[in-house]
C-alpha positions as CSV (number, residue, x, y, z in Angstrom):
1,X,-32.8,34.1,102.1
2,X,-30.3,33.5,99.5
3,X,-30.3,35.8,96.5
4,X,-33.5,37.2,97.5
5,X,-35.7,33.9,96.5
6,X,-39.0,34.4,97.8
7,X,-40.4,31.0,97.5
8,X,-39.9,27.5,98.3
9,X,-40.6,26.9,94.7
10,X,-39.0,27.8,91.3
11,X,-40.9,27.1,87.6
12,X,-39.1,24.6,85.5
13,X,-39.8,23.6,81.7
14,X,-43.6,24.2,80.6
15,X,-45.0,25.2,83.5
16,X,-43.9,22.4,85.7
17,X,-43.5,23.6,89.5
18,X,-40.4,21.7,90.9
19,X,-39.2,22.1,94.2
20,X,-36.3,24.2,95.6
21,X,-34.1,22.4,97.7
22,X,-31.5,23.4,100.1
23,X,-28.4,22.0,101.2
24,X,-26.2,22.6,104.7
25,X,-22.7,24.1,104.4
26,X,-20.4,21.8,106.5
27,X,-20.5,22.8,110.0
28,X,-17.8,25.1,111.5
29,X,-17.0,26.6,108.1
30,X,-17.5,30.1,106.7
31,X,-17.8,29.3,102.7
32,X,-16.2,31.8,100.1
33,X,-18.8,32.4,97.1
34,X,-16.5,32.7,94.1
35,X,-17.3,34.2,90.6
36,X,-17.1,30.8,88.9
37,X,-15.8,27.4,89.5
38,X,-12.5,27.6,91.6
39,X,-10.1,29.3,93.8
40,X,-8.5,32.1,91.0
41,X,-12.0,33.8,90.6
42,X,-12.7,36.6,92.9
43,X,-14.7,36.5,96.0
44,X,-18.5,37.6,96.0
45,X,-19.3,37.1,99.3
46,X,-18.6,34.9,102.6
47,X,-21.4,32.5,103.8
48,X,-21.8,32.4,107.9
49,X,-21.4,29.1,109.4
50,X,-24.7,27.3,109.3
51,X,-25.8,28.4,106.0
52,X,-28.1,26.7,103.8
53,X,-27.7,26.9,100.0
54,X,-30.0,26.1,96.7
55,X,-27.8,24.8,93.7
56,X,-29.4,25.5,90.8
57,X,-26.9,24.0,88.9
58,X,-23.6,22.3,88.8
59,X,-20.3,22.5,86.4
60,X,-16.7,20.8,86.8
61,X,-14.4,22.9,87.8
62,X,-10.9,23.5,90.0
63,X,-10.8,20.3,92.4
64,X,-10.9,20.9,95.8
65,X,-10.8,19.1,99.1
66,X,-13.1,19.9,101.8
67,X,-14.8,18.4,105.0
68,X,-17.1,16.3,102.3
69,X,-14.1,14.8,100.3
70,X,-12.1,15.5,96.9
71,X,-14.4,17.0,94.4
72,X,-14.1,19.0,91.1
73,X,-17.9,19.6,91.2
74,X,-18.9,23.6,91.7
75,X,-22.6,24.4,92.7
76,X,-24.0,27.4,91.6
77,X,-26.0,29.0,94.1
78,X,-27.4,32.1,92.7
79,X,-26.6,34.3,89.4
80,X,-22.9,34.0,89.3
81,X,-22.2,32.8,92.4
82,X,-20.5,29.3,92.8
83,X,-19.4,27.3,95.6
84,X,-17.1,24.5,96.1
85,X,-19.2,21.0,96.4
86,X,-16.9,19.9,98.7
87,X,-18.3,22.0,101.7
88,X,-21.8,21.1,100.9
89,X,-23.9,18.2,102.4
90,X,-25.4,16.7,99.3
91,X,-25.5,13.3,100.0
92,X,-23.8,12.3,97.0
93,X,-20.6,12.2,95.3
94,X,-21.7,13.1,92.1
95,X,-24.0,15.6,90.3
96,X,-27.4,16.3,92.5
97,X,-28.4,19.2,90.0
98,X,-28.3,19.6,86.0
99,X,-25.2,20.6,84.8
100,X,-24.5,24.9,84.2
101,X,-25.3,25.7,80.3
């Protein structure tokens, strides 16, 4: 479980339940989790190989090249924790979640 989440659902909007989807990190990679959307931000922790992450929101940041292409999209996976979308199998080259506010 990432970030102490206890259920498969989160509350969104005015009481509507929305399923929280988890995405696989690229096989064979341990992924650095950073304090912000770029490699200049400090590493908070390292995800193990085979990890799955929720994406609460996404934001533009430093451009990174990884197993899933080159992207400037960073995924917010927990409060103040970001990973490069180039290492997360979202099935899309674009945004799959709302932009972080």
